Structures are given as structure tokens and as C-alpha cells.
C-alpha positions in Angstrom: 71.6 -161.8 -127.8 69.4 -164.7 -125.9 71.2 -167.8 -124.4 70.1 -170.9 -126.4 68.5 -172.3 -123.1 66.0 -169.2 -123.3 64.6 -170.0 -126.7 61.9 -172.3 -127.4 62.4 -174.3 -130.9 59.1 -173.4 -132.7 58.1 -170.2 -134.2 56.1 -167.3 -133.0 52.7 -169.2 -134.5 53.5 -172.2 -133.0 54.1 -170.6 -129.8 51.1 -168.7 -129.7 48.7 -171.8 -129.5 51.6 -174.2 -127.8 49.8 -175.3 -124.6 53.5 -175.7 -123.2 54.1 -171.7 -124.1 50.8 -170.6 -122.8 51.4 -172.1 -119.2 55.0 -171.0 -119.1 55.6 -174.7 -119.1 59.3 -175.8 -120.6 59.1 -177.8 -123.7 58.9 -181.4 -123.0 61.8 -183.3 -124.0 59.9 -185.7 -126.7 58.7 -182.4 -128.3 59.8 -182.6 -132.0 60.8 -178.9 -131.7 62.3 -179.2 -128.4 65.2 -181.1 -130.2 68.6 -179.2 -130.1 70.9 -179.1 -133.0 73.2 -176.8 -131.8 76.8 -177.8 -132.1 77.0 -177.2 -128.2 74.4 -179.5 -127.6 75.9 -182.3 -125.9 74.3 -184.9 -123.4 76.5 -184.9 -120.5 77.4 -188.2 -118.8 79.0 -186.3 -115.8 76.8 -186.6 -112.5 78.5 -183.9 -110.9 76.7 -181.6 -113.5 73.6 -183.2 -113.6 73.0 -182.9 -110.0 74.2 -179.0 -109.6 72.3 -177.4 -106.7 73.5 -173.9 -107.8 72.1 -174.3 -111.4 68.9 -172.0 -112.1 67.1 -174.6 -113.9 63.6 -172.8 -113.9 66.0 -170.4 -116.5 65.6 -173.0 -119.4 62.6 -173.1 -121.8 63.1 -176.8 -122.8 63.9 -179.8 -120.6 66.3 -181.1 -122.6 68.6 -178.2 -121.6 68.5 -179.9 -118.3 71.0 -182.8 -119.7 72.9 -180.5 -121.8 76.5 -180.0 -120.8 76.6 -176.6 -122.5 73.6 -175.4 -120.0 74.8 -177.4 -117.0 78.3 -175.6 -117.1 76.9 -171.8 -118.3 73.5 -171.9 -117.1 72.8 -169.3 -114.9 73.4 -169.7 -111.0 70.6 -169.0 -108.5 73.3 -167.1 -106.7 72.6 -164.5 -109.3 
């Protein structure tokens, strides 16, 4: 099963023509389809999490994940 940060918020048809998906760029935070409605999504206020240096931020397909406490705590480490 894929992790939430590995999935884009749009369907397959939209992904086929999305310029971010075509270029393998993360979905920008202001994209309507990049919004996260999962109960685990909480915007963190913890600066220690925001500035983690061992987190693989390239693993997320959405920019909004970079501020999500769940991703910042459970996302993949650069060490793996």
C-alpha cells in the first residue's frame, strides 16, 4: 500500500495532462487537488520537525506534505 505522501490528489486522467506530474514535480500547495483531507494531516508548528535534515523530502508528491506533521514524523529517511 502506498504512503499518503506518495499519492497525488488527482485522478489518472488529470495526471496524464498535469504539467507537474509530467515533469515529476511535486504538486504545488495551491493546487486544489493537492489539498489533504486525511485525518492524519496536521500542519505542524514544531520547528524541529520542519528543519529535519535526515528526511527525504523528495519522496513526497505534494508540497503540502513538507508542512504535515505526519509526513515529517513518518516520512522516509535519507539514511535508507
